[in-house]
N, C-alpha and C positions, 0 to 999 in steps of 0.2 A: 260371280254373283249368283249364278244358277245353283252352284253347290252349297253356298252358305249365305243366303240373302240376309240373315240376321247377324252377320259378322261386321262390326263397326269398322274394322280395318279395311274391308273391301270397299265400303262406302267412302271412307276417307281417301283411299287411293283413287277411286272414281272421281272424287272432288278435286284432286290435285291436277289431273290432266286438263280439264277445261280451262283452268286458270291460264295455262300456257297456250291456249287456243283463243284467248281473249273472250272467253265465255264465263265471265266472273260470276254472274248470278247462278248459273248451272253448277259451277264448282262449289260455291258456298252452300247451295241447296243440298248437295251430296254430303258435305261436311256436317251440315245440320242434321241430316238423317242419321249419320253415324252417331252423333251425340244423343239423338233421341232414342236410339237403341240402347245405349249405355251412357248414362250421364257422367260416369266416372272415367270414361274413355279419354285418353290423352294422345294427341297428335300435334306436335309442335308446328307442323306445316300449316295448320289451320290459321295460326297467327300470321304467317307470311302470306297466305292466300288473302286474308283480310287486308293486310297492308297493300298488296298489289291491287286489291279491289277498291282502294280509296278510303279505307276505314282504319287508319293507324291508331286512333284512340281505342277502338274495339280490339285491335290486335294486341295492344299493351294489356288490356284487361284479360284477354284470353291466355296470353303467355304467362302472365303472373298467376292466374288460376291453375294453369298446367304445371307450373313449377311448384305450386302449393300441393297439388295432388301427387306429383311425382318429382321430388327434388333431385333425382338422378337423371336429369335431362341430358340429351345430346348437347354438346357444346354450342351447336348452332342456335339453340333456343335463345341463348343469351345474346347472340349476335342479332337475332330477329328483334330483340328489344332495342338495340342500337339502330337498326333499320327503321323501326317505327318512329323513334325519336327524330331521325333524320327527316322523315316525311312530314313530321309536325313542325319542322323548322328549328328544332332544338339541337343544333349542330354540336354544341359543347358536350351535352349529355350523350349524343350519338357517338361522338368520337371516343368518349370515355368508355362506353360499353364495347365498342368495336375494337378498340386498341388491344384488348386482351386476347382476342381469338385467332388472329392469323398465326400465332405461335402454336395453337392447338391443331391447326390444319394448314400447314405452310403451302400446300398446293391448291387450296380452294380459292380460286381467283376472285370470287364475288366479295370476300371479306376485305381484302385490301382495296377493291374498287369502292365499296361503300365508305371505307375509312378515308380513302383519298378525297372523295367528294365531301365528306363531313369535315375534313380538316382544311377545306379550301381557304378558310380565314387565316390559317397558319401555313403559308405556302411552302416553307421548307419541309414541314412534316408531310404535307400533301404530296409534294414531289418525291419524298422518300418512299411513300406508299406506291406512287405511280411507277417508280423505278422497280419496285417489287413486282408489280403487274407485268412490266416489260420483261423482267427476268423469267417469270412464269410462262409468259406467252409473248415472245418477241414480235410476232406479227399482229399483236392486238391493235384494233382500230375501233374507235368509238362508233362510227357509223355501222360497222359490221356487228358490233355487240348490241346495238340499239334494238335489234329484232328480239332479243331475249328480255328486254325491259318491258314486261307485259303489264304495265300499269293501266288501270282503267282510266285514270285521270291523266290526260296528256301533260298537265303541268307538273305532276310528280316525276314523270320520265324526263321532262325538260330540265327540271331542277337538278336531277341527278347527273344528266349529261353535261350541264353547265359546270357543275362541281368537278367532273372529270376533266373538262377542258381547262379549268383554272389550275388543276393539279398538274397539267402539262402532258396529259395523254393525247396521243394523236387521233 
């Protein structure tokens, strides 16, 4: 920050860290500062930060605008769309978006986790994703993972954890 205080990337990175310290307002403020420096700046993590901060509708707006500004997004941008739909309770749309992305990054555990929870209405599909999670991380336990579920609203975390339990994760 001292070397390049006008670099939006620095402010975005500074915004990402507080989200995982459950300091959502501080994180979103830093992201906001990054975009005030350059309104065409794109950082897909902003959408995920908004979702974790209890603003999934805004997350969808942001990620759609990001895709419009930069159509060559990292694959996880589209997974963040599914995550926001999940938080809105639109599980079918969430599962449809999320289903494409584990193949893009087969060792990224969060994708099959979100997908397993989203598919809880289809237990066979949810259990297949849960099996993938257990293959990636045999020692996976919901209670241990819970500390990484940095949602501002406890009901968002609980809904996700409930979906993981329905999927058959321990």
